[in-house]
A tleap script that builds the chain and sets N, CA, C and O, in Angstrom:
source leaprc.protein.ff14SB
mol = sequence {
  NMET ALA ASN SER LYS SER ALA GLU LYS ARG
  ILE ARG VAL ASN GLN LYS LYS ARG GLU ARG
  ASN VAL ALA TYR LYS SER ALA LEU ARG THR
  THR ILE LYS ARG TYR GLU ASN ALA LEU ALA
  GLU ASP PRO SER ALA ALA PRO ALA HIE LEU
  GLN LYS ALA ILE LYS ALA LEU ASP LYS ALA
  ALA SER LYS GLY ILE ILE HIE LYS ASN ALA
  ALA ALA ARG LYS LYS SER ARG LEU THR ARG
  ASN LEU ALA LYS GLN CALA
}
set mol.1.N position { 0.719 -1.316 -0.022 }
set mol.1.CA position { -0.026 0.155 0.094 }
set mol.1.C position { 0.755 1.318 0.104 }
set mol.1.O position { 1.689 1.442 0.895 }
set mol.2.N position { 0.400 2.316 -0.837 }
set mol.2.CA position { 1.351 3.588 -1.043 }
set mol.2.C position { 1.072 4.070 0.476 }
set mol.2.O position { 0.125 3.734 1.187 }
set mol.3.N position { 2.239 5.025 0.822 }
set mol.3.CA position { 2.448 5.997 2.032 }
set mol.3.C position { 2.578 6.987 1.520 }
set mol.3.O position { 2.649 7.748 2.485 }
set mol.4.N position { 2.673 7.610 0.611 }
set mol.4.CA position { 2.651 9.214 0.246 }
set mol.4.C position { 1.696 9.246 -1.055 }
set mol.4.O position { 1.517 8.274 -1.790 }
set mol.5.N position { 1.206 10.314 -1.194 }
set mol.5.CA position { 0.711 10.906 -2.505 }
set mol.5.C position { 1.464 10.842 -3.755 }
set mol.5.O position { 0.881 10.626 -4.818 }
set mol.6.N position { 2.613 11.003 -3.693 }
set mol.6.CA position { 3.091 10.711 -4.867 }
set mol.6.C position { 3.266 9.133 -5.502 }
set mol.6.O position { 3.174 8.721 -6.659 }
set mol.7.N position { 3.581 8.396 -4.126 }
set mol.7.CA position { 3.498 6.804 -4.488 }
set mol.7.C position { 2.009 6.432 -4.982 }
set mol.7.O position { 1.794 5.521 -5.782 }
set mol.8.N position { 0.885 7.342 -4.344 }
set mol.8.CA position { -0.189 6.711 -5.000 }
set mol.8.C position { -0.537 7.141 -6.137 }
set mol.8.O position { -1.562 6.726 -6.678 }
set mol.9.N position { 0.323 8.124 -6.738 }
set mol.9.CA position { 0.079 9.131 -8.001 }
set mol.9.C position { 0.914 7.665 -9.068 }
set mol.9.O position { 0.344 7.052 -9.970 }
set mol.10.N position { 2.005 7.494 -8.699 }
set mol.10.CA position { 2.719 6.523 -9.260 }
set mol.10.C position { 2.008 5.353 -9.880 }
set mol.10.O position { 2.018 4.883 -11.018 }
set mol.11.N position { 1.263 4.971 -8.548 }
set mol.11.CA position { 0.823 3.496 -9.111 }
set mol.11.C position { -0.482 3.996 -9.956 }
set mol.11.O position { -0.712 3.164 -10.834 }
set mol.12.N position { -1.369 5.026 -9.983 }
set mol.12.CA position { -2.151 5.503 -10.722 }
set mol.12.C position { -1.771 5.255 -12.386 }
set mol.12.O position { -2.371 4.621 -13.254 }
set mol.13.N position { -0.292 6.178 -12.425 }
set mol.13.CA position { 0.073 6.474 -13.539 }
set mol.13.C position { 0.499 4.997 -14.367 }
set mol.13.O position { 0.126 4.683 -15.498 }
set mol.14.N position { 1.279 4.302 -13.562 }
set mol.14.CA position { 1.900 2.853 -13.841 }
set mol.14.C position { 0.836 1.902 -14.528 }
set mol.14.O position { 0.987 1.294 -15.587 }
set mol.15.N position { -0.446 1.905 -13.571 }
set mol.15.CA position { -1.602 1.181 -14.027 }
set mol.15.C position { -2.009 1.823 -15.570 }
set mol.15.O position { -1.835 1.017 -16.484 }
set mol.16.N position { -2.408 2.862 -15.879 }
set mol.16.CA position { -2.862 3.471 -17.250 }
set mol.16.C position { -1.875 3.032 -18.038 }
set mol.16.O position { -2.194 2.377 -19.030 }
set mol.17.N position { -0.473 3.298 -17.764 }
set mol.17.CA position { 0.548 3.095 -18.941 }
set mol.17.C position { 0.558 1.276 -18.879 }
set mol.17.O position { 1.275 1.002 -19.842 }
set mol.18.N position { 0.231 0.264 -18.393 }
set mol.18.CA position { 0.398 -0.913 -18.299 }
set mol.18.C position { -0.851 -1.290 -19.283 }
set mol.18.O position { -0.624 -2.015 -20.252 }
set mol.19.N position { -2.055 -0.842 -19.056 }
set mol.19.CA position { -3.409 -0.776 -19.789 }
set mol.19.C position { -3.233 -0.833 -21.440 }
set mol.19.O position { -3.448 -1.701 -22.286 }
set mol.20.N position { -2.635 0.801 -21.480 }
set mol.20.CA position { -2.435 0.861 -22.695 }
set mol.20.C position { -1.236 -0.101 -23.514 }
set mol.20.O position { -1.312 -0.326 -24.722 }
set mol.21.N position { -0.259 -0.557 -22.740 }
set mol.21.CA position { 0.510 -1.177 -23.301 }
set mol.21.C position { 0.380 -2.807 -23.547 }
set mol.21.O position { 1.139 -3.522 -24.203 }
set mol.22.N position { -0.763 -3.162 -22.852 }
set mol.22.CA position { -1.177 -4.517 -23.218 }
set mol.22.C position { -2.250 -4.362 -24.166 }
set mol.22.O position { -2.499 -5.326 -24.889 }
set mol.23.N position { -2.828 -3.456 -24.265 }
set mol.23.CA position { -4.315 -3.202 -25.203 }
set mol.23.C position { -3.202 -2.981 -26.597 }
set mol.23.O position { -3.507 -3.619 -27.605 }
set mol.24.N position { -2.032 -2.165 -26.658 }
set mol.24.CA position { -1.383 -1.979 -27.812 }
set mol.24.C position { -0.898 -3.602 -28.398 }
set mol.24.O position { -1.221 -4.079 -29.486 }
set mol.25.N position { -0.188 -4.148 -27.520 }
set mol.25.CA position { 0.561 -5.134 -27.538 }
set mol.25.C position { -0.555 -6.295 -28.106 }
set mol.25.O position { -0.200 -6.919 -29.107 }
set mol.26.N position { -1.799 -6.593 -27.553 }
set mol.26.CA position { -2.649 -6.903 -28.168 }
set mol.26.C position { -3.047 -7.085 -29.556 }
set mol.26.O position { -3.078 -8.115 -30.229 }
set mol.27.N position { -3.410 -5.623 -29.915 }
set mol.27.CA position { -3.450 -5.124 -31.255 }
set mol.27.C position { -2.397 -5.650 -32.189 }
set mol.27.O position { -2.777 -6.149 -33.248 }
set mol.28.N position { -1.038 -5.588 -31.896 }
set mol.28.CA position { 0.110 -5.780 -32.390 }
set mol.28.C position { -0.042 -7.515 -33.108 }
set mol.28.O position { 0.035 -7.831 -34.295 }
set mol.29.N position { -0.298 -8.492 -31.788 }
set mol.29.CA position { -0.387 -9.873 -31.773 }
set mol.29.C position { -1.454 -9.996 -32.961 }
set mol.29.O position { -1.206 -10.729 -33.919 }
set mol.30.N position { -2.672 -9.251 -32.881 }
set mol.30.CA position { -3.782 -9.588 -33.830 }
set mol.30.C position { -3.267 -9.481 -35.064 }
set mol.30.O position { -3.355 -10.422 -35.854 }
set mol.31.N position { -2.651 -8.293 -35.393 }
set mol.31.CA position { -2.244 -7.682 -37.089 }
set mol.31.C position { -1.011 -9.031 -37.240 }
set mol.31.O position { -0.633 -9.362 -38.364 }
set mol.32.N position { -0.620 -9.533 -36.331 }
set mol.32.CA position { 0.529 -10.456 -37.036 }
set mol.32.C position { -0.133 -11.381 -37.330 }
set mol.32.O position { 0.123 -12.015 -38.353 }
set mol.33.N position { -1.521 -11.824 -36.231 }
set mol.33.CA position { -2.152 -13.355 -36.779 }
set mol.33.C position { -2.739 -13.084 -37.913 }
set mol.33.O position { -2.776 -14.075 -38.642 }
set mol.34.N position { -3.226 -12.123 -38.373 }
set mol.34.CA position { -4.105 -11.727 -39.443 }
set mol.34.C position { -3.308 -11.875 -40.722 }
set mol.34.O position { -3.962 -12.054 -41.749 }
set mol.35.N position { -1.711 -11.815 -40.825 }
set mol.35.CA position { -0.673 -11.629 -41.690 }
set mol.35.C position { -0.470 -13.403 -41.950 }
set mol.35.O position { -0.292 -13.984 -43.021 }
set mol.36.N position { -0.535 -13.780 -41.045 }
set mol.36.CA position { -0.280 -15.389 -40.908 }
set mol.36.C position { -1.229 -16.067 -41.566 }
set mol.36.O position { -1.036 -16.837 -42.506 }
set mol.37.N position { -2.520 -15.711 -40.951 }
set mol.37.CA position { -3.722 -16.380 -41.667 }
set mol.37.C position { -3.649 -15.888 -43.148 }
set mol.37.O position { -3.427 -16.767 -43.980 }
set mol.38.N position { -3.793 -14.703 -43.560 }
set mol.38.CA position { -3.304 -14.469 -44.900 }
set mol.38.C position { -2.405 -15.328 -45.757 }
set mol.38.O position { -2.588 -15.812 -46.874 }
set mol.39.N position { -1.664 -15.366 -45.153 }
set mol.39.CA position { -0.466 -16.207 -45.782 }
set mol.39.C position { -0.835 -17.477 -46.363 }
set mol.39.O position { -0.803 -17.725 -47.568 }
set mol.40.N position { -1.286 -18.492 -45.182 }
set mol.40.CA position { -1.986 -19.689 -45.174 }
set mol.40.C position { -3.023 -19.517 -46.118 }
set mol.40.O position { -2.933 -20.196 -47.141 }
set mol.41.N position { -4.090 -18.675 -45.984 }
set mol.41.CA position { -5.199 -18.824 -46.823 }
set mol.41.C position { -5.431 -18.141 -48.226 }
set mol.41.O position { -6.218 -18.535 -49.086 }
set mol.42.N position { -4.696 -17.171 -48.288 }
set mol.42.CA position { -4.811 -16.369 -49.534 }
set mol.42.C position { -3.478 -15.248 -49.818 }
set mol.42.O position { -3.402 -14.033 -49.638 }
set mol.43.N position { -2.502 -16.245 -50.336 }
set mol.43.CA position { -1.373 -15.482 -50.708 }
set mol.43.C position { -1.139 -14.207 -51.259 }
set mol.43.O position { -0.263 -13.434 -50.872 }
set mol.44.N position { -1.914 -14.013 -52.139 }
set mol.44.CA position { -2.344 -12.968 -52.894 }
set mol.44.C position { -2.395 -11.635 -51.624 }
set mol.44.O position { -1.545 -10.746 -51.578 }
set mol.45.N position { -3.169 -11.708 -50.989 }
set mol.45.CA position { -3.358 -10.625 -49.664 }
set mol.45.C position { -2.565 -10.512 -48.972 }
set mol.45.O position { -2.623 -9.520 -48.244 }
set mol.46.N position { -1.384 -11.469 -48.817 }
set mol.46.CA position { -0.420 -11.359 -47.859 }
set mol.46.C position { 0.304 -10.065 -47.672 }
set mol.46.O position { 0.345 -9.400 -46.637 }
set mol.47.N position { 0.970 -9.756 -49.025 }
set mol.47.CA position { 1.723 -8.262 -48.814 }
set mol.47.C position { 1.220 -7.201 -48.243 }
set mol.47.O position { 1.878 -6.401 -47.576 }
set mol.48.N position { 0.025 -7.132 -48.470 }
set mol.48.CA position { -0.668 -5.913 -47.754 }
set mol.48.C position { -0.939 -6.260 -46.081 }
set mol.48.O position { -0.790 -5.358 -45.256 }
set mol.49.N position { -1.293 -7.456 -45.718 }
set mol.49.CA position { -1.382 -7.650 -44.385 }
set mol.49.C position { 0.249 -7.538 -43.605 }
set mol.49.O position { 0.452 -7.156 -42.453 }
set mol.50.N position { 1.335 -8.010 -44.650 }
set mol.50.CA position { 2.632 -7.632 -43.931 }
set mol.50.C position { 2.693 -6.412 -43.784 }
set mol.50.O position { 3.224 -6.062 -42.730 }
set mol.51.N position { 2.321 -5.564 -44.498 }
set mol.51.CA position { 2.826 -3.952 -44.726 }
set mol.51.C position { 2.125 -3.570 -43.493 }
set mol.51.O position { 2.831 -2.912 -42.729 }
set mol.52.N position { 0.963 -3.795 -43.104 }
set mol.52.CA position { 0.114 -3.431 -41.880 }
set mol.52.C position { 0.817 -3.851 -40.666 }
set mol.52.O position { 0.831 -3.030 -39.749 }
set mol.53.N position { 1.483 -5.128 -40.463 }
set mol.53.CA position { 2.157 -5.835 -39.576 }
set mol.53.C position { 3.616 -5.117 -39.334 }
set mol.53.O position { 3.982 -4.891 -38.180 }
set mol.54.N position { 4.303 -4.824 -40.274 }
set mol.54.CA position { 5.512 -4.230 -40.179 }
set mol.54.C position { 5.169 -2.746 -39.627 }
set mol.54.O position { 5.932 -2.407 -38.723 }
set mol.55.N position { 4.399 -1.996 -39.899 }
set mol.55.CA position { 3.399 -0.492 -39.486 }
set mol.55.C position { 3.276 -0.653 -37.934 }
set mol.55.O position { 3.585 0.232 -37.137 }
set mol.56.N position { 2.858 -1.707 -37.647 }
set mol.56.CA position { 2.469 -1.835 -36.350 }
set mol.56.C position { 3.718 -2.409 -35.641 }
set mol.56.O position { 3.708 -1.927 -34.508 }
set mol.57.N position { 4.554 -3.042 -35.761 }
set mol.57.CA position { 5.767 -3.258 -35.270 }
set mol.57.C position { 6.713 -1.993 -35.225 }
set mol.57.O position { 7.230 -1.723 -34.140 }
set mol.58.N position { 6.973 -1.216 -36.297 }
set mol.58.CA position { 7.660 0.133 -36.163 }
set mol.58.C position { 6.954 0.696 -35.073 }
set mol.58.O position { 7.701 0.965 -34.132 }
set mol.59.N position { 5.812 0.952 -34.899 }
set mol.59.CA position { 5.070 1.768 -34.172 }
set mol.59.C position { 5.263 1.607 -32.586 }
set mol.59.O position { 5.628 2.468 -31.786 }
set mol.60.N position { 4.935 0.334 -32.364 }
set mol.60.CA position { 5.212 -0.337 -31.022 }
set mol.60.C position { 6.754 -0.288 -30.786 }
set mol.60.O position { 7.071 0.104 -29.662 }
set mol.61.N position { 7.538 -0.537 -31.438 }
set mol.61.CA position { 8.988 -0.164 -31.125 }
set mol.61.C position { 9.393 1.248 -31.029 }
set mol.61.O position { 10.414 1.566 -30.418 }
set mol.62.N position { 8.655 2.078 -31.592 }
set mol.62.CA position { 8.994 3.451 -31.140 }
set mol.62.C position { 8.560 4.212 -29.967 }
set mol.62.O position { 9.113 5.194 -29.470 }
set mol.63.N position { 7.463 3.601 -29.587 }
set mol.63.CA position { 6.448 3.929 -28.458 }
set mol.63.C position { 7.320 3.091 -27.113 }
set mol.63.O position { 7.046 3.307 -25.933 }
set mol.64.N position { 8.333 2.176 -27.544 }
set mol.64.CA position { 9.004 1.516 -26.258 }
set mol.64.C position { 8.146 0.490 -25.876 }
set mol.64.O position { 8.654 -0.207 -24.997 }
set mol.65.N position { 7.172 0.187 -26.172 }
set mol.65.CA position { 6.298 -1.349 -26.191 }
set mol.65.C position { 7.178 -2.868 -26.282 }
set mol.65.O position { 7.313 -3.739 -25.423 }
set mol.66.N position { 7.573 -2.806 -27.341 }
set mol.66.CA position { 8.895 -3.885 -27.611 }
set mol.66.C position { 10.059 -3.246 -27.955 }
set mol.66.O position { 10.187 -2.083 -28.337 }
set mol.67.N position { 10.733 -3.922 -27.826 }
set mol.67.CA position { 12.372 -3.377 -27.867 }
set mol.67.C position { 12.569 -3.365 -29.459 }
set mol.67.O position { 11.863 -4.087 -30.162 }
set mol.68.N position { 13.547 -2.527 -30.005 }
set mol.68.CA position { 13.715 -2.291 -31.595 }
set mol.68.C position { 14.279 -3.413 -31.981 }
set mol.68.O position { 14.030 -3.696 -33.153 }
set mol.69.N position { 15.026 -4.236 -31.351 }
set mol.69.CA position { 15.831 -5.325 -31.924 }
set mol.69.C position { 14.845 -6.474 -31.973 }
set mol.69.O position { 15.109 -7.399 -32.741 }
set mol.70.N position { 13.716 -6.527 -31.229 }
set mol.70.CA position { 12.663 -7.474 -31.263 }
set mol.70.C position { 11.910 -7.251 -32.729 }
set mol.70.O position { 11.595 -8.068 -33.593 }
set mol.71.N position { 11.779 -6.059 -32.666 }
set mol.71.CA position { 10.623 -5.512 -33.948 }
set mol.71.C position { 11.488 -5.968 -34.829 }
set mol.71.O position { 10.932 -6.938 -35.346 }
set mol.72.N position { 12.493 -5.832 -35.281 }
set mol.72.CA position { 13.403 -5.986 -36.395 }
set mol.72.C position { 13.489 -7.599 -36.726 }
set mol.72.O position { 13.202 -8.176 -37.775 }
set mol.73.N position { 13.978 -8.128 -35.490 }
set mol.73.CA position { 13.943 -9.625 -36.026 }
set mol.73.C position { 12.537 -10.126 -36.226 }
set mol.73.O position { 12.590 -11.008 -37.083 }
set mol.74.N position { 11.218 -9.936 -35.778 }
set mol.74.CA position { 9.907 -10.011 -36.308 }
set mol.74.C position { 9.747 -9.712 -37.445 }
set mol.74.O position { 9.283 -10.578 -38.186 }
set mol.75.N position { 10.067 -8.399 -37.991 }
set mol.75.CA position { 9.695 -8.208 -39.343 }
set mol.75.C position { 10.536 -8.742 -40.203 }
set mol.75.O position { 10.179 -8.727 -41.381 }
set mol.76.N position { 11.845 -9.344 -39.867 }
set mol.76.CA position { 13.103 -10.223 -40.619 }
set mol.76.C position { 12.278 -11.409 -40.821 }
set mol.76.O position { 12.105 -11.722 -41.999 }
set mol.77.N position { 11.683 -12.199 -39.851 }
set mol.77.CA position { 10.977 -13.518 -39.758 }
set mol.77.C position { 9.781 -13.542 -40.715 }
set mol.77.O position { 9.613 -14.412 -41.570 }
set mol.78.N position { 8.956 -12.492 -40.486 }
set mol.78.CA position { 7.775 -11.992 -41.388 }
set mol.78.C position { 7.847 -12.134 -42.776 }
set mol.78.O position { 7.181 -12.771 -43.593 }
set mol.79.N position { 8.978 -11.261 -42.862 }
set mol.79.CA position { 9.016 -10.993 -44.541 }
set mol.79.C position { 9.709 -12.558 -44.880 }
set mol.79.O position { 9.008 -13.230 -45.636 }
set mol.80.N position { 10.868 -13.152 -44.462 }
set mol.80.CA position { 11.067 -14.503 -44.857 }
set mol.80.C position { 10.386 -15.482 -45.263 }
set mol.80.O position { 10.696 -16.221 -46.197 }
set mol.81.N position { 9.125 -15.572 -44.390 }
set mol.81.CA position { 7.914 -16.226 -44.485 }
set mol.81.C position { 7.381 -16.272 -46.081 }
set mol.81.O position { 7.283 -17.109 -46.977 }
set mol.82.N position { 7.113 -14.910 -45.881 }
set mol.82.CA position { 6.409 -14.322 -47.312 }
set mol.82.C position { 7.286 -14.611 -48.738 }
set mol.82.O position { 6.774 -14.754 -49.849 }
set mol.83.N position { 8.747 -14.663 -48.425 }
set mol.83.CA position { 9.463 -14.857 -49.453 }
set mol.83.C position { 9.461 -16.723 -49.853 }
set mol.83.O position { 9.513 -17.223 -50.977 }
set mol.84.N position { 9.384 -17.424 -48.539 }
set mol.84.CA position { 9.282 -18.785 -48.630 }
set mol.84.C position { 7.944 -19.192 -49.691 }
set mol.84.O position { 8.055 -19.919 -50.678 }
set mol.85.N position { 6.968 -18.686 -49.331 }
set mol.85.CA position { 5.520 -18.933 -49.962 }
set mol.85.C position { 5.803 -18.714 -51.550 }
set mol.85.O position { 5.410 -19.584 -52.328 }
set mol.86.N position { 6.548 -17.449 -52.089 }
set mol.86.CA position { 6.613 -17.021 -53.328 }
set mol.86.C position { 7.364 -18.075 -54.140 }
set mol.86.O position { 7.557 -17.905 -55.343 }
savepdb mol mol.pdb
quit
């Protein structure tokens, strides 16, 4: 339990940030899953979904939700999967 006003505020701020980060990360995973489903079911639509996934990864990395190297690794793997299908 917080003992000071500043500690109480810190708890509130951290909770807000956590909720935002969890929501953003969930949306990111959904975007990646949509790309993977498109790759499996309709390869012609996959490049458009890949662009959205890459944009979401870049945005998440710039906001500090995921590490920039993790974003680069995921983008590389997604792109490589598309190249394998072609």
